[in-house]
LUMDREN-161061 format. One line per field, with one value per atom (N, C-alpha, C): chain; x, y, z; residue in three letters; atom name. Coordinates in nm, 3 decimals. Atoms other than C-alpha are relative to their C-alpha. Example, Ala and Ser with C-alpha at 12.3 -4.5 7.8 and 13.67 -1.06 7.14 Angstrom:
2
unit = c(A | A | A | A | A | A)
u = c(0.089 | 1.230 | 0.090 | -0.082 | 1.367 | -0.077)
v = c(-0.119 | -0.450 | 0.120 | -0.119 | -0.106 | 0.109)
w = c(0.000 | 0.780 | 0.000 | -0.006 | 0.714 | 0.073)
code = c(ALA | ALA | ALA | SER | SER | SER)
site = c(N | CA | C | N | CA | C)
# end
This chain:
164
unit = c(A | A | A | A | A | A | A | A | A | A | A | A | A | A | A | A | A | A | A | A | A | A | A | A | A | A | A | A | A | A | A | A | A | A | A | A | A | A | A | A | A | A | A | A | A | A | A | A | A | A | A | A | A | A | A | A | A | A | A | A | A | A | A | A | A | A | A | A | A | A | A | A | A | A | A | A | A | A | A | A | A | A | A | A | A | A | A | A | A | A | A | A | A | A | A | A | A | A | A | A | A | A | A | A | A | A | A | A | A | A | A | A | A | A | A | A | A | A | A | A | A | A | A | A | A | A | A | A | A | A | A | A | A | A | A | A | A | A | A | A | A | A | A | A | A | A | A | A | A | A | A | A | A | A | A | A | A | A | A | A | A | A | A | A | A | A | A | A | A | A | A | A | A | A | A | A | A | A | A | A | A | A | A | A | A | A | A | A | A | A | A | A | A | A | A | A | A | A | A | A | A | A | A | A | A | A | A | A | A | A | A | A | A | A | A | A | A | A | A | A | A | A | A | A | A | A | A | A | A | A | A | A | A | A | A | A | A | A | A | A | A | A | A | A | A | A | A | A | A | A | A | A | A | A | A | A | A | A | A | A | A | A | A | A | A | A | A | A | A | A | A | A | A | A | A | A | A | A | A | A | A | A | A | A | A | A | A | A | A | A | A | A | A | A | A | A | A | A | A | A | A | A | A | A | A | A | A | A | A | A | A | A | A | A | A | A | A | A | A | A | A | A | A | A | A | A | A | A | A | A | A | A | A | A | A | A | A | A | A | A | A | A | A | A | A | A | A | A | A | A | A | A | A | A | A | A | A | A | A | A | A | A | A | A | A | A | A | A | A | A | A | A | A | A | A | A | A | A | A | A | A | A | A | A | A | A | A | A | A | A | A | A | A | A | A | A | A | A | A | A | A | A | A | A | A | A | A | A | A | A | A | A | A | A | A | A | A | A | A | A | A | A | A | A | A | A | A | A | A | A | A | A | A | A | A | A | A | A | A | A | A | A | A | A | A | A | A | A | A | A | A | A | A | A | A | A | A | A | A | A | A | A | A | A | A | A | A | A | A | A | A | A | A | A | A | A | A | A | A | A | A | A | A | A | A | A | A | A | A | A | A | A)
u = c(-0.082 | 4.230 | 0.123 | -0.099 | 4.444 | 0.111 | -0.102 | 4.604 | 0.068 | -0.062 | 4.668 | 0.093 | -0.081 | 4.816 | 0.128 | -0.110 | 5.049 | 0.089 | -0.072 | 5.170 | 0.114 | -0.108 | 5.511 | -0.004 | 0.014 | 5.421 | -0.078 | 0.081 | 5.162 | 0.081 | -0.087 | 5.405 | 0.106 | -0.106 | 5.659 | -0.072 | 0.074 | 5.395 | -0.036 | 0.031 | 5.288 | 0.128 | -0.126 | 5.649 | 0.047 | -0.026 | 5.698 | -0.092 | 0.090 | 5.392 | 0.047 | -0.038 | 5.517 | 0.127 | -0.122 | 5.860 | -0.023 | 0.048 | 5.705 | -0.071 | 0.069 | 5.485 | 0.093 | -0.104 | 5.783 | 0.073 | -0.082 | 5.967 | -0.088 | 0.086 | 5.672 | -0.022 | 0.023 | 5.613 | 0.122 | -0.116 | 5.975 | 0.038 | -0.013 | 5.950 | 0.127 | -0.125 | 6.239 | -0.007 | 0.007 | 6.117 | 0.022 | -0.015 | 6.107 | 0.156 | -0.140 | 6.464 | 0.078 | -0.073 | 6.574 | -0.017 | 0.030 | 6.405 | 0.090 | -0.073 | 6.577 | 0.147 | -0.127 | 6.907 | 0.031 | -0.021 | 6.857 | -0.004 | 0.010 | 6.748 | 0.120 | -0.125 | 7.054 | 0.116 | -0.095 | 7.270 | -0.011 | 0.028 | 7.105 | 0.043 | -0.037 | 7.153 | 0.153 | -0.138 | 7.515 | 0.062 | -0.043 | 7.562 | -0.034 | 0.025 | 7.392 | 0.102 | -0.105 | 7.626 | 0.129 | -0.126 | 7.920 | 0.002 | 0.011 | 7.798 | 0.004 | -0.009 | 7.750 | 0.145 | -0.138 | 8.099 | 0.087 | -0.080 | 8.238 | -0.025 | 0.027 | 8.060 | 0.071 | -0.059 | 8.186 | 0.155 | -0.148 | 8.549 | 0.026 | -0.020 | 8.509 | -0.004 | 0.009 | 8.399 | 0.124 | -0.119 | 8.690 | 0.119 | -0.111 | 8.927 | 0.000 | 0.013 | 8.797 | 0.037 | -0.039 | 8.844 | 0.153 | -0.157 | 9.198 | 0.074 | -0.054 | 9.262 | 0.008 | 0.016 | 9.135 | 0.102 | -0.091 | 9.347 | 0.142 | -0.143 | 9.658 | 0.027 | -0.021 | 9.601 | 0.020 | -0.021 | 9.573 | 0.138 | -0.136 | 9.884 | 0.111 | -0.096 | 10.066 | 0.005 | -0.005 | 9.954 | 0.073 | -0.070 | 10.072 | 0.147 | -0.132 | 10.395 | 0.072 | -0.050 | 10.439 | 0.012 | -0.002 | 10.362 | 0.125 | -0.106 | 10.609 | 0.128 | -0.132 | 10.881 | 0.035 | -0.022 | 10.825 | 0.041 | -0.036 | 10.851 | 0.141 | -0.139 | 11.170 | 0.085 | -0.087 | 11.312 | 0.015 | -0.011 | 11.225 | 0.085 | -0.081 | 11.370 | 0.155 | -0.143 | 11.682 | 0.062 | -0.054 | 11.727 | 0.027 | -0.023 | 11.683 | 0.131 | -0.117 | 11.942 | 0.127 | -0.121 | 12.179 | 0.045 | -0.031 | 12.154 | 0.053 | -0.051 | 12.200 | 0.151 | -0.137 | 12.500 | 0.101 | -0.092 | 12.654 | 0.031 | -0.016 | 12.596 | 0.101 | -0.089 | 12.759 | 0.147 | -0.133 | 13.050 | 0.069 | -0.054 | 13.098 | 0.043 | -0.036 | 13.098 | 0.121 | -0.115 | 13.336 | 0.134 | -0.107 | 13.563 | 0.053 | -0.031 | 13.551 | 0.075 | -0.063 | 13.643 | 0.146 | -0.123 | 13.921 | 0.106 | -0.085 | 14.053 | 0.051 | -0.037 | 14.051 | 0.107 | -0.106 | 14.238 | 0.140 | -0.131 | 14.499 | 0.067 | -0.057 | 14.528 | 0.068 | -0.058 | 14.580 | 0.123 | -0.120 | 14.830 | 0.109 | -0.107 | 15.019 | 0.048 | -0.036 | 15.011 | 0.092 | -0.088 | 15.150 | 0.137 | -0.131 | 15.412 | 0.082 | -0.073 | 15.507 | 0.047 | -0.029 | 15.509 | 0.121 | -0.113 | 15.732 | 0.117 | -0.121 | 15.965 | 0.051 | -0.045 | 15.978 | 0.083 | -0.058 | 16.058 | 0.143 | -0.134 | 16.331 | 0.095 | -0.094 | 16.473 | 0.051 | -0.046 | 16.479 | 0.094 | -0.094 | 16.643 | 0.136 | -0.115 | 16.901 | 0.079 | -0.061 | 16.961 | 0.068 | -0.058 | 17.007 | 0.121 | -0.112 | 17.240 | 0.113 | -0.114 | 17.443 | 0.044 | -0.041 | 17.441 | 0.077 | -0.083 | 17.553 | 0.139 | -0.139 | 17.828 | 0.086 | -0.079 | 17.931 | 0.042 | -0.034 | 17.921 | 0.112 | -0.106 | 18.131 | 0.128 | -0.116 | 18.378 | 0.060 | -0.042 | 18.388 | 0.053 | -0.051 | 18.430 | 0.141 | -0.133 | 18.706 | 0.113 | -0.108 | 18.890 | 0.022 | -0.021 | 18.840 | 0.071 | -0.073 | 18.950 | 0.135 | -0.131 | 19.234 | 0.091 | -0.079 | 19.346 | 0.034 | -0.007 | 19.299 | 0.061 | -0.046 | 19.386 | 0.141 | -0.136 | 19.738 | 0.009 | -0.010 | 19.868 | -0.024 | 0.015 | 19.871 | -0.148 | 0.133 | 19.510 | -0.081 | 0.071 | 19.408 | 0.010 | -0.012 | 19.561 | -0.076 | 0.082 | 19.387 | -0.147 | 0.147 | 19.046 | -0.016 | 0.021 | 19.103 | 0.001 | -0.002 | 19.191 | -0.125 | 0.125 | 18.891 | -0.118 | 0.097 | 18.676 | -0.002 | -0.006 | 18.800 | -0.042 | 0.043 | 18.741 | -0.161 | 0.147 | 18.386 | -0.068 | 0.058 | 18.325 | 0.012 | -0.009 | 18.464 | -0.085 | 0.096 | 18.256 | -0.140 | 0.144 | 17.941 | -0.016 | 0.012 | 18.015 | -0.003 | 0.001 | 18.061 | -0.123)
v = c(0.124 | 22.049 | 0.009 | -0.011 | 22.145 | 0.081 | -0.079 | 22.399 | -0.105 | 0.097 | 22.110 | -0.076 | 0.091 | 21.901 | 0.070 | -0.083 | 22.185 | 0.046 | -0.051 | 22.267 | -0.097 | 0.080 | 22.136 | -0.074 | 0.063 | 22.070 | -0.126 | 0.121 | 21.828 | -0.113 | 0.110 | 21.628 | -0.047 | 0.045 | 21.633 | -0.085 | 0.096 | 21.497 | -0.125 | 0.130 | 21.239 | -0.083 | 0.077 | 21.143 | -0.064 | 0.038 | 21.125 | -0.123 | 0.109 | 20.901 | -0.124 | 0.101 | 20.677 | -0.058 | 0.051 | 20.651 | -0.070 | 0.059 | 20.581 | -0.134 | 0.122 | 20.322 | -0.116 | 0.094 | 20.156 | -0.057 | 0.050 | 20.146 | -0.083 | 0.081 | 20.005 | -0.138 | 0.127 | 19.751 | -0.085 | 0.081 | 19.638 | -0.035 | 0.030 | 19.607 | 0.045 | -0.063 | 19.832 | 0.021 | -0.013 | 19.911 | -0.124 | 0.128 | 19.540 | -0.035 | 0.026 | 19.500 | 0.093 | -0.097 | 19.813 | -0.055 | 0.055 | 19.662 | -0.138 | 0.124 | 19.322 | 0.035 | -0.044 | 19.495 | 0.055 | -0.066 | 19.697 | -0.113 | 0.114 | 19.374 | -0.084 | 0.089 | 19.186 | 0.081 | -0.084 | 19.475 | 0.005 | 0.012 | 19.478 | -0.135 | 0.140 | 19.101 | -0.007 | 0.005 | 19.144 | 0.080 | -0.087 | 19.428 | -0.080 | 0.075 | 19.203 | -0.119 | 0.109 | 18.909 | 0.057 | -0.052 | 19.140 | 0.037 | -0.038 | 19.272 | -0.121 | 0.128 | 18.914 | -0.047 | 0.044 | 18.820 | 0.096 | -0.088 | 19.135 | -0.029 | 0.033 | 19.043 | -0.129 | 0.129 | 18.683 | 0.020 | -0.026 | 18.815 | 0.077 | -0.064 | 19.049 | -0.097 | 0.103 | 18.762 | -0.083 | 0.084 | 18.556 | 0.083 | -0.081 | 18.844 | 0.016 | -0.006 | 18.888 | -0.131 | 0.135 | 18.516 | -0.016 | 0.015 | 18.524 | 0.097 | -0.089 | 18.832 | -0.062 | 0.059 | 18.659 | -0.117 | 0.107 | 18.349 | 0.057 | -0.052 | 18.566 | 0.057 | -0.060 | 18.754 | -0.120 | 0.122 | 18.412 | -0.058 | 0.054 | 18.287 | 0.104 | -0.101 | 18.619 | -0.024 | 0.010 | 18.578 | -0.131 | 0.123 | 18.212 | 0.008 | -0.025 | 18.314 | 0.089 | -0.080 | 18.582 | -0.074 | 0.064 | 18.357 | -0.109 | 0.093 | 18.095 | 0.060 | -0.074 | 18.352 | 0.043 | -0.023 | 18.452 | -0.117 | 0.135 | 18.092 | -0.027 | 0.022 | 18.053 | 0.090 | -0.088 | 18.366 | -0.036 | 0.041 | 18.254 | -0.111 | 0.123 | 17.912 | 0.038 | -0.033 | 18.069 | 0.075 | -0.067 | 18.298 | -0.101 | 0.097 | 18.003 | -0.089 | 0.078 | 17.800 | 0.084 | -0.077 | 18.088 | 0.012 | -0.013 | 18.131 | -0.134 | 0.143 | 17.747 | -0.009 | 0.023 | 17.754 | 0.088 | -0.088 | 18.058 | -0.062 | 0.057 | 17.883 | -0.112 | 0.108 | 17.570 | 0.037 | -0.052 | 17.762 | 0.063 | -0.060 | 17.955 | -0.121 | 0.109 | 17.615 | -0.075 | 0.062 | 17.466 | 0.083 | -0.091 | 17.771 | -0.005 | 0.006 | 17.758 | -0.122 | 0.140 | 17.380 | 0.006 | -0.003 | 17.452 | 0.086 | -0.084 | 17.735 | -0.074 | 0.077 | 17.511 | -0.108 | 0.107 | 17.229 | 0.062 | -0.059 | 17.472 | 0.049 | -0.054 | 17.623 | -0.116 | 0.116 | 17.277 | -0.049 | 0.051 | 17.182 | 0.093 | -0.097 | 17.508 | -0.020 | 0.019 | 17.436 | -0.125 | 0.125 | 17.091 | 0.025 | -0.033 | 17.226 | 0.085 | -0.080 | 17.482 | -0.091 | 0.105 | 17.203 | -0.084 | 0.085 | 16.990 | 0.087 | -0.083 | 17.286 | 0.030 | -0.032 | 17.367 | -0.130 | 0.133 | 16.983 | -0.007 | 0.012 | 16.987 | 0.107 | -0.104 | 17.325 | -0.048 | 0.047 | 17.178 | -0.103 | 0.108 | 16.863 | 0.043 | -0.053 | 17.063 | 0.073 | -0.069 | 17.286 | -0.106 | 0.087 | 16.987 | -0.067 | 0.064 | 16.820 | 0.091 | -0.100 | 17.141 | 0.024 | -0.007 | 17.167 | -0.112 | 0.126 | 16.804 | 0.018 | -0.003 | 16.861 | 0.112 | -0.100 | 17.181 | -0.051 | 0.055 | 17.000 | -0.095 | 0.094 | 16.720 | 0.060 | -0.074 | 16.963 | 0.066 | -0.069 | 17.150 | -0.099 | 0.105 | 16.832 | -0.056 | 0.042 | 16.712 | 0.102 | -0.105 | 17.040 | 0.000 | -0.001 | 17.033 | -0.124 | 0.126 | 16.667 | 0.005 | -0.015 | 16.739 | 0.081 | -0.087 | 17.017 | -0.058 | 0.047 | 16.838 | -0.136 | 0.142 | 16.472 | -0.004 | 0.026 | 16.368 | -0.138 | 0.127 | 16.052 | -0.117 | 0.096 | 15.850 | -0.012 | 0.013 | 15.929 | -0.047 | 0.043 | 15.868 | -0.162 | 0.148 | 15.506 | -0.069 | 0.060 | 15.437 | 0.000 | 0.001 | 15.544 | -0.099 | 0.109 | 15.325 | -0.131 | 0.121 | 15.033 | -0.037 | 0.016 | 15.078 | -0.014 | 0.015 | 15.114 | -0.139 | 0.120 | 14.790 | -0.108 | 0.091 | 14.615 | -0.007 | -0.007 | 14.735 | -0.058 | 0.063 | 14.620 | -0.143 | 0.147 | 14.273 | -0.051 | 0.055 | 14.242 | -0.002 | -0.010 | 14.338 | -0.107 | 0.096 | 14.094 | -0.133 | 0.140 | 13.794 | -0.035)
w = c(-0.009 | -6.965 | -0.093 | 0.088 | -7.251 | 0.086 | -0.072 | -7.026 | 0.106 | -0.095 | -6.787 | -0.077 | 0.067 | -7.059 | -0.045 | 0.054 | -7.169 | 0.111 | -0.108 | -6.820 | 0.033 | -0.032 | -6.748 | 0.136 | -0.142 | -6.389 | -0.007 | 0.015 | -6.506 | -0.049 | 0.055 | -6.706 | 0.097 | -0.100 | -6.433 | 0.112 | -0.096 | -6.185 | -0.052 | 0.063 | -6.440 | -0.012 | 0.011 | -6.492 | 0.134 | -0.125 | -6.130 | 0.044 | -0.031 | -6.082 | -0.080 | 0.074 | -6.359 | 0.055 | -0.053 | -6.206 | 0.125 | -0.129 | -5.866 | -0.024 | 0.030 | -6.024 | -0.045 | 0.038 | -6.198 | 0.119 | -0.131 | -5.863 | 0.077 | -0.083 | -5.702 | -0.065 | 0.087 | -5.988 | 0.026 | -0.006 | -5.975 | 0.142 | -0.141 | -5.595 | 0.056 | -0.067 | -5.513 | 0.136 | -0.143 | -5.177 | 0.085 | -0.063 | -5.089 | -0.010 | 0.012 | -5.232 | 0.099 | -0.096 | -5.034 | 0.143 | -0.134 | -4.731 | 0.029 | -0.014 | -4.789 | 0.024 | -0.016 | -4.830 | 0.137 | -0.143 | -4.513 | 0.102 | -0.104 | -4.329 | -0.003 | 0.016 | -4.473 | 0.080 | -0.065 | -4.351 | 0.148 | -0.153 | -4.008 | 0.048 | -0.047 | -3.983 | 0.003 | 0.004 | -4.077 | 0.113 | -0.115 | -3.820 | 0.127 | -0.117 | -3.566 | 0.020 | -0.009 | -3.646 | 0.053 | -0.042 | -3.622 | 0.147 | -0.140 | -3.282 | 0.087 | -0.078 | -3.161 | -0.002 | 0.011 | -3.293 | 0.101 | -0.088 | -3.114 | 0.143 | -0.139 | -2.796 | 0.050 | -0.037 | -2.820 | 0.007 | -0.010 | -2.879 | 0.119 | -0.123 | -2.587 | 0.117 | -0.100 | -2.372 | 0.012 | 0.005 | -2.490 | 0.054 | -0.042 | -2.435 | 0.156 | -0.148 | -2.078 | 0.065 | -0.049 | -2.018 | -0.003 | 0.017 | -2.152 | 0.094 | -0.093 | -1.938 | 0.144 | -0.138 | -1.624 | 0.010 | 0.002 | -1.710 | 0.015 | -0.009 | -1.768 | 0.133 | -0.130 | -1.445 | 0.117 | -0.090 | -1.261 | -0.022 | 0.016 | -1.426 | 0.047 | -0.051 | -1.335 | 0.152 | -0.143 | -0.977 | 0.043 | -0.027 | -0.976 | -0.022 | 0.024 | -1.128 | 0.105 | -0.107 | -0.874 | 0.132 | -0.132 | -0.576 | -0.023 | 0.025 | -0.732 | 0.013 | -0.006 | -0.777 | 0.152 | -0.134 | -0.413 | 0.080 | -0.062 | -0.303 | -0.034 | 0.033 | -0.492 | 0.063 | -0.073 | -0.347 | 0.136 | -0.144 | 0.002 | 0.019 | -0.004 | -0.061 | -0.027 | 0.032 | -0.215 | 0.116 | -0.115 | 0.086 | 0.112 | -0.104 | 0.322 | -0.035 | 0.046 | 0.122 | 0.009 | -0.001 | 0.105 | 0.160 | -0.142 | 0.496 | 0.055 | -0.047 | 0.546 | -0.062 | 0.058 | 0.310 | 0.077 | -0.068 | 0.489 | 0.135 | -0.136 | 0.826 | -0.005 | 0.013 | 0.699 | -0.030 | 0.035 | 0.549 | 0.132 | -0.128 | 0.884 | 0.096 | -0.081 | 1.070 | -0.059 | 0.071 | 0.819 | 0.021 | -0.030 | 0.850 | 0.127 | -0.143 | 1.225 | 0.026 | -0.017 | 1.221 | -0.063 | 0.068 | 0.971 | 0.081 | -0.087 | 1.180 | 0.126 | -0.117 | 1.493 | -0.036 | 0.041 | 1.297 | -0.021 | 0.022 | 1.176 | 0.130 | -0.123 | 1.522 | 0.080 | -0.066 | 1.674 | -0.069 | 0.054 | 1.406 | 0.029 | -0.021 | 1.460 | 0.150 | -0.138 | 1.843 | 0.013 | 0.002 | 1.772 | -0.054 | 0.050 | 1.558 | 0.088 | -0.107 | 1.819 | 0.124 | -0.116 | 2.087 | -0.043 | 0.047 | 1.863 | -0.025 | 0.007 | 1.793 | 0.125 | -0.145 | 2.161 | 0.042 | -0.045 | 2.231 | -0.074 | 0.066 | 1.960 | 0.055 | -0.046 | 2.082 | 0.146 | -0.141 | 2.447 | -0.015 | 0.024 | 2.320 | -0.052 | 0.063 | 2.126 | 0.109 | -0.114 | 2.432 | 0.103 | -0.093 | 2.648 | -0.053 | 0.067 | 2.398 | 0.006 | -0.016 | 2.379 | 0.136 | -0.143 | 2.759 | 0.036 | -0.035 | 2.782 | -0.052 | 0.062 | 2.533 | 0.069 | -0.075 | 2.717 | 0.129 | -0.137 | 3.051 | -0.019 | 0.021 | 2.905 | -0.022 | 0.035 | 2.764 | 0.130 | -0.115 | 3.091 | 0.092 | -0.104 | 3.294 | -0.056 | 0.051 | 3.055 | 0.040 | -0.028 | 3.101 | 0.143 | -0.156 | 3.486 | 0.032 | -0.037 | 3.500 | -0.056 | 0.056 | 3.273 | 0.087 | -0.085 | 3.495 | 0.140 | -0.135 | 3.822 | 0.021 | -0.004 | 3.745 | -0.052 | 0.048 | 3.731 | -0.045 | 0.071 | 3.577 | 0.104 | -0.103 | 3.903 | 0.027 | -0.042 | 3.994 | -0.116 | 0.112 | 3.628 | -0.015 | 0.004 | 3.642 | 0.105 | -0.096 | 3.959 | -0.034 | 0.052 | 3.819 | -0.110 | 0.110 | 3.507 | 0.065 | -0.064 | 3.720 | 0.074 | -0.078 | 3.949 | -0.098 | 0.096 | 3.638 | -0.063 | 0.060 | 3.490 | 0.099 | -0.099 | 3.821 | 0.008 | -0.011 | 3.824 | -0.121 | 0.129 | 3.470 | -0.001 | -0.010 | 3.531 | 0.107 | -0.090 | 3.842 | -0.042 | 0.045 | 3.670 | -0.114 | 0.107 | 3.383 | 0.053 | -0.054 | 3.607 | 0.068)
code = c(MET | MET | MET | THR | THR | THR | ASP | ASP | ASP | LEU | LEU | LEU | LEU | LEU | LEU | GLN | GLN | GLN | SER | SER | SER | PRO | PRO | PRO | ASP | ASP | ASP | THR | THR | THR | TRP | TRP | TRP | GLU | GLU | GLU | ALA | ALA | ALA | LEU | LEU | LEU | GLY | GLY | GLY | LEU | LEU | LEU | ILE | ILE | ILE | VAL | VAL | VAL | VAL | VAL | VAL | ILE | ILE | ILE | GLY | GLY | GLY | ILE | ILE | ILE | ILE | ILE | ILE | LEU | LEU | LEU | TYR | TYR | TYR | ALA | ALA | ALA | ARG | ARG | ARG | VAL | VAL | VAL | PRO | PRO | PRO | ARG | ARG | ARG | MET | MET | MET | VAL | VAL | VAL | GLY | GLY | GLY | GLN | GLN | GLN | GLN | GLN | GLN | LEU | LEU | LEU | ASP | ASP | ASP | ALA | ALA | ALA | ARG | ARG | ARG | ALA | ALA | ALA | ASP | ASP | ASP | MET | MET | MET | ILE | ILE | ILE | THR | THR | THR | ARG | ARG | ARG | GLU | GLU | GLU | LEU | LEU | LEU | GLU | GLU | GLU | GLN | GLN | GLN | ALA | ALA | ALA | GLN | GLN | GLN | ALA | ALA | ALA | LEU | LEU | LEU | ARG | ARG | ARG | THR | THR | THR | GLU | GLU | GLU | ALA | ALA | ALA | GLU | GLU | GLU | THR | THR | THR | VAL | VAL | VAL | LEU | LEU | LEU | ILE | ILE | ILE | GLU | GLU | GLU | ASP | ASP | ASP | GLN | GLN | GLN | GLU | GLU | GLU | ARG | ARG | ARG | ALA | ALA | ALA | ARG | ARG | ARG | ALA | ALA | ALA | ALA | ALA | ALA | GLN | GLN | GLN | SER | SER | SER | GLU | GLU | GLU | ALA | ALA | ALA | GLU | GLU | GLU | ALA | ALA | ALA | ILE | ILE | ILE | MET | MET | MET | THR | THR | THR | GLU | GLU | GLU | SER | SER | SER | ARG | ARG | ARG | ALA | ALA | ALA | GLU | GLU | GLU | ALA | ALA | ALA | ALA | ALA | ALA | ARG | ARG | ARG | PHE | PHE | PHE | ALA | ALA | ALA | SER | SER | SER | GLU | GLU | GLU | GLN | GLN | GLN | ARG | ARG | ARG | ALA | ALA | ALA | SER | SER | SER | LEU | LEU | LEU | LYS | LYS | LYS | ALA | ALA | ALA | GLN | GLN | GLN | ILE | ILE | ILE | GLU | GLU | GLU | ARG | ARG | ARG | ARG | ARG | ARG | SER | SER | SER | GLN | GLN | GLN | ALA | ALA | ALA | ALA | ALA | ALA | GLN | GLN | GLN | GLN | GLN | GLN | GLN | GLN | GLN | ILE | ILE | ILE | ALA | ALA | ALA | LEU | LEU | LEU | ALA | ALA | ALA | GLU | GLU | GLU | ALA | ALA | ALA | GLN | GLN | GLN | ALA | ALA | ALA | ILE | ILE | ILE | ALA | ALA | ALA | GLU | GLU | GLU | ILE | ILE | ILE | ARG | ARG | ARG | ALA | ALA | ALA | LEU | LEU | LEU | ALA | ALA | ALA | ALA | ALA | ALA | ASP | ASP | ASP | ALA | ALA | ALA | ALA | ALA | ALA | VAL | VAL | VAL | LYS | LYS | LYS | ALA | ALA | ALA | ALA | ALA | ALA | GLU | GLU | GLU | LYS | LYS | LYS | ILE | ILE | ILE | ILE | ILE | ILE | ALA | ALA | ALA | GLU | GLU | GLU | ARG | ARG | ARG | LEU | LEU | LEU | ASP | ASP | ASP | GLU | GLU | GLU | LYS | LYS | LYS | ALA | ALA | ALA | ALA | ALA | ALA | SER | SER | SER | ALA | ALA | ALA | LEU | LEU | LEU | VAL | VAL | VAL | ALA | ALA | ALA | LYS | LYS | LYS | GLY | GLY | GLY | LEU | LEU | LEU | GLN | GLN | GLN | ASP | ASP | ASP | VAL | VAL | VAL | SER | SER | SER | ALA | ALA | ALA | LYS | LYS | LYS | LEU | LEU | LEU | ASN | ASN | ASN)
site = c(N | CA | C | N | CA | C | N | CA | C | N | CA | C | N | CA | C | N | CA | C | N | CA | C | N | CA | C | N | CA | C | N | CA | C | N | CA | C | N | CA | C | N | CA | C | N | CA | C | N | CA | C | N | CA | C | N | CA | C | N | CA | C | N | CA | C | N | CA | C | N | CA | C | N | CA | C | N | CA | C | N | CA | C | N | CA | C | N | CA | C | N | CA | C | N | CA | C | N | CA | C | N | CA | C | N | CA | C | N | CA | C | N | CA | C | N | CA | C | N | CA | C | N | CA | C | N | CA | C | N | CA | C | N | CA | C | N | CA | C | N | CA | C | N | CA | C | N | CA | C | N | CA | C | N | CA | C | N | CA | C | N | CA | C | N | CA | C | N | CA | C | N | CA | C | N | CA | C | N | CA | C | N | CA | C | N | CA | C | N | CA | C | N | CA | C | N | CA | C | N | CA | C | N | CA | C | N | CA | C | N | CA | C | N | CA | C | N | CA | C | N | CA | C | N | CA | C | N | CA | C | N | CA | C | N | CA | C | N | CA | C | N | CA | C | N | CA | C | N | CA | C | N | CA | C | N | CA | C | N | CA | C | N | CA | C | N | CA | C | N | CA | C | N | CA | C | N | CA | C | N | CA | C | N | CA | C | N | CA | C | N | CA | C | N | CA | C | N | CA | C | N | CA | C | N | CA | C | N | CA | C | N | CA | C | N | CA | C | N | CA | C | N | CA | C | N | CA | C | N | CA | C | N | CA | C | N | CA | C | N | CA | C | N | CA | C | N | CA | C | N | CA | C | N | CA | C | N | CA | C | N | CA | C | N | CA | C | N | CA | C | N | CA | C | N | CA | C | N | CA | C | N | CA | C | N | CA | C | N | CA | C | N | CA | C | N | CA | C | N | CA | C | N | CA | C | N | CA | C | N | CA | C | N | CA | C | N | CA | C | N | CA | C | N | CA | C | N | CA | C | N | CA | C | N | CA | C | N | CA | C | N | CA | C | N | CA | C | N | CA | C | N | CA | C | N | CA | C | N | CA | C | N | CA | C | N | CA | C | N | CA | C | N | CA | C | N | CA | C | N | CA | C | N | CA | C | N | CA | C | N | CA | C | N | CA | C | N | CA | C | N | CA | C | N | CA | C | N | CA | C | N | CA | C | N | CA | C | N | CA | C | N | CA | C | N | CA | C | N | CA | C | N | CA | C | N | CA | C | N | CA | C | N | CA | C | N | CA | C | N | CA | C | N | CA | C | N | CA | C | N | CA | C | N | CA | C | N | CA | C | N | CA | C)
# end
């Protein structure tokens, strides 16, 4: 037994048993277990929070996708309406331009007709003036003073007969 007491292995084993005893007496395994349980609970809560966040993110993603689809369909509706309105505006502008061209054409035809009438009147006036001048010249050449006096006397008789 003295050999046993002098052996370092014995003292090491005895020290190890004392340390294990102190550890057990101080309830270290329970504290470690409690800490591990607390850590496991914390990890479980974090996993639950992560799952909740994932579910919320999926919900937000679905809502965003629905909003994107709604915005896309609204944009398509706006484009369709804009195209229809542009076509309607173009049609109205074509009709308006056609009516304006017709009005201007009629106004130009009226101006041309008026200019023709004025030209014809001027030509007639010039022709009448030329005829009067030609008649004066012919009468002046062919009419002598005796025939002129007879014409004037006859004209005066006709005038006095018409006045009475």
